[in-house]
C-alpha positions as CSV (number, residue, x, y, z in Angstrom):
1,X,-1.4,-15.3,12.7
2,X,-2.3,-11.6,12.5
3,X,-5.4,-10.5,10.7
4,X,-5.4,-6.9,9.5
5,X,-8.9,-5.5,9.4
6,X,-9.8,-2.5,7.3
7,X,-9.6,0.9,9.1
8,X,-12.9,2.2,10.2
9,X,-13.6,5.9,10.1
10,X,-15.5,7.5,12.9
11,X,-16.4,10.6,10.8
12,X,-15.7,12.3,7.5
13,X,-14.1,15.8,7.3
14,X,-16.5,18.6,6.5
15,X,-14.7,19.1,3.2
16,X,-15.2,15.5,1.9
17,X,-19.0,15.4,1.3
18,X,-18.8,18.3,-1.1
19,X,-19.6,17.4,-4.7
20,X,-16.4,16.9,-6.6
21,X,-14.1,17.4,-3.6
22,X,-12.5,14.0,-4.0
23,X,-12.3,11.5,-6.8
24,X,-11.3,7.9,-6.6
25,X,-9.1,6.4,-9.3
26,X,-8.0,2.8,-9.6
27,X,-4.2,2.4,-10.0
28,X,-3.1,-1.2,-10.5
29,X,-6.3,-2.3,-8.7
30,X,-5.7,0.0,-5.7
31,X,-8.2,2.8,-5.1
32,X,-6.4,6.1,-4.9
33,X,-8.2,9.2,-3.4
34,X,-7.3,12.4,-5.2
35,X,-8.4,15.9,-4.2
36,X,-10.1,18.1,-6.8
37,X,-8.2,21.0,-8.1
38,X,-10.3,23.4,-6.0
39,X,-9.6,21.4,-2.8
40,X,-5.9,21.0,-3.7
41,X,-5.6,24.8,-4.3
42,X,-7.1,25.4,-0.8
43,X,-4.7,22.9,0.8
44,X,-1.7,24.6,-1.0
45,X,-2.9,28.0,0.1
46,X,-3.1,26.9,3.8
47,X,0.3,25.3,3.6
48,X,1.8,28.5,2.1
49,X,0.2,30.6,4.8
50,X,1.4,28.2,7.5
51,X,5.0,28.7,6.3
52,X,4.8,32.5,6.0
53,X,2.7,33.2,9.1
54,X,0.4,31.6,11.6
55,X,-2.8,29.9,10.8
56,X,-5.9,30.6,12.8
57,X,-7.2,27.7,14.9
58,X,-10.1,27.3,12.4
59,X,-7.5,27.0,9.5
60,X,-5.4,24.6,11.5
61,X,-8.5,22.4,12.0
62,X,-9.4,22.6,8.3
63,X,-5.9,21.5,7.3
64,X,-5.9,18.7,9.8
65,X,-9.3,17.5,8.4
66,X,-7.8,17.4,4.9
67,X,-5.0,15.2,6.2
């Protein structure tokens, strides 16, 4: 028998602790994490820049932390 334990996080991304960065909604009893419109806009801007040119190492790290 296999027991699946909850995933444990070792740290939170720098973007997460900001007030209003993420909200949690319950959908059919399942907690869903949703980015705020400000954070979503930043993620979209980084993804567009990534497609059109090269992200700086700092921007790559930021995008990875959102993921």
